[in-house]
SELUMFI-404958 format. One line per 5 residues: for each residue x, y, z of C-alpha. Coordinates in nm, 3 decimals. Layout:
<atoms>
X/Y/Z ~ ...
</atoms>
This chain:
<atoms>
22.209/-1.161/3.160 ~ 21.858/-0.988/3.048 ~ 21.843/-0.743/2.799 ~ 21.731/-0.382/2.920 ~ 21.383/-0.344/2.840
21.378/-0.087/2.554 ~ 20.958/-0.056/2.504 ~ 20.679/-0.073/2.760 ~ 20.475/-0.392/2.737 ~ 20.136/-0.309/2.591
19.822/-0.376/2.772 ~ 19.606/-0.223/3.053 ~ 19.721/-0.111/3.366 ~ 19.528/-0.201/3.665 ~ 19.380/0.123/3.717
19.273/0.194/3.357 ~ 19.056/-0.150/3.412 ~ 18.924/-0.083/3.736 ~ 18.778/0.240/3.602 ~ 18.632/0.055/3.281
18.479/-0.197/3.520 ~ 18.339/0.108/3.750 ~ 18.202/0.264/3.412 ~ 18.018/-0.067/3.294 ~ 17.871/-0.098/3.643
17.731/0.267/3.640 ~ 17.628/0.207/3.286 ~ 17.448/-0.150/3.403 ~ 17.258/0.014/3.693 ~ 17.133/0.305/3.512
17.029/0.121/3.167 ~ 16.909/-0.199/3.258 ~ 16.612/-0.179/3.424 ~ 16.462/0.010/3.109 ~ 16.536/-0.283/2.924
16.454/-0.523/3.167 ~ 16.088/-0.375/3.236 ~ 15.969/-0.255/2.884 ~ 15.564/-0.342/3.048 ~ 15.626/-0.023/3.258
15.618/0.281/3.065 ~ 15.727/0.622/3.265 ~ 15.398/0.844/3.212 ~ 15.634/1.131/3.114 ~ 15.761/0.930/2.843
15.400/0.858/2.684 ~ 15.313/1.268/2.752 ~ 15.650/1.330/2.518 ~ 15.538/1.092/2.251 ~ 15.181/1.241/2.268
15.276/1.605/2.272 ~ 15.523/1.491/1.960 ~ 15.234/1.347/1.812 ~ 14.993/1.616/1.838 ~ 15.226/1.839/1.715
15.276/1.667/1.452 ~ 14.885/1.652/1.379 ~ 14.846/1.969/1.416 ~ 15.115/2.044/1.153 ~ 14.947/1.834/0.881
14.632/2.004/0.946 ~ 14.789/2.331/0.890 ~ 15.004/2.250/0.607 ~ 14.701/2.031/0.399 ~ 14.536/2.245/0.093
14.308/1.992/0.025 ~ 13.953/2.081/0.149 ~ 13.778/1.872/0.399 ~ 14.069/1.665/0.518 ~ 14.132/1.620/0.892
14.384/1.511/1.096 ~ 14.322/1.386/1.468 ~ 14.367/1.136/1.735 ~ 14.153/0.895/1.927 ~ 14.192/0.595/2.212
14.118/0.246/2.139 ~ 14.188/0.005/2.403 ~ 14.479/0.217/2.589 ~ 14.639/0.288/2.241 ~ 14.643/0.633/2.086
14.568/0.645/1.704 ~ 14.625/0.887/1.463 ~ 14.360/0.936/1.204 ~ 14.260/1.161/0.939 ~ 13.881/1.119/0.816
13.972/0.875/0.551 ~ 14.191/0.631/0.742 ~ 14.351/0.518/1.052 ~ 14.747/0.443/1.091 ~ 15.035/0.426/1.330
14.899/0.347/1.664 ~ 15.105/0.419/1.981 ~ 15.059/0.155/2.259 ~ 14.978/0.303/2.635 ~ 15.125/0.054/2.806
14.928/0.063/3.098 ~ 14.896/0.415/3.145 ~ 14.575/0.579/3.146 ~ 14.442/0.885/3.003 ~ 14.175/1.147/3.052
14.047/1.417/2.820 ~ 13.870/1.704/2.961 ~ 13.714/1.989/2.789 ~ 13.690/2.305/3.025 ~ 13.669/2.027/3.317
13.376/1.812/3.142 ~ 13.522/1.476/2.962 ~ 13.586/1.560/2.619 ~ 13.436/1.364/2.287 ~ 13.666/1.171/2.086
13.838/1.176/1.851 ~ 14.004/1.513/1.835 ~ 14.059/1.659/1.495 ~ 14.274/1.994/1.413 ~ 14.152/2.182/1.168
14.298/2.387/0.879 ~ 14.397/2.674/1.109 ~ 14.541/2.485/1.394 ~ 14.255/2.475/1.637 ~ 14.064/2.159/1.802
13.754/2.111/1.601 ~ 13.592/2.490/1.595 ~ 13.859/2.713/1.788 ~ 13.757/2.793/2.086 ~ 13.785/2.441/2.271
14.041/2.402/2.537 ~ 14.147/2.067/2.564 ~ 14.365/1.881/2.860 ~ 14.506/1.545/2.822 ~ 14.615/1.423/3.174
14.780/1.088/3.189 ~ 14.718/0.874/3.509 ~ 14.516/1.147/3.672 ~ 14.809/1.361/3.774 ~ 14.811/1.719/3.724
15.198/1.688/3.649 ~ 15.178/1.499/3.342 ~ 14.898/1.673/3.132 ~ 14.894/1.870/2.806 ~ 14.666/2.125/2.736
14.575/2.278/2.376 ~ 14.465/2.606/2.396 ~ 14.167/2.768/2.239 ~ 14.382/2.888/1.948 ~ 14.591/2.559/1.923
14.887/2.646/2.133 ~ 15.005/2.301/2.298 ~ 15.167/2.293/2.637 ~ 15.283/2.056/2.903 ~ 15.109/2.156/3.158
14.744/2.168/3.321 ~ 14.515/2.411/3.186
</atoms>
């Protein structure tokens, strides 16, 4: 009557479909909150971006051979602003994360500028940048310019 089936029908098995649905469900649970609430940024992400920004500014200051150029950072209305002595560029929105600069326990003056040897201002200043008054989210820029994710 019916001929024998010589080949297997192409398609997905029920097990394969269930596995794909489970993987998509896990992806939706972990990734969806990140995209649905962009106004709430984790301080650790801001901290990583800030560390990258400080390292970039320091590298530019170290590699610049033009006399009297400087590279720094200031804050304006919850925004980190990358500066040199002549222009302002590349603002980073902090999205509600508060930030505090301290130098040996007292408030630091802004803007913070790196000099040609990689130190902040005149070498000898140690600056702590703390987000949301939480010691676990802080960056320390040591006297000789070493940038580290930890309290001073």
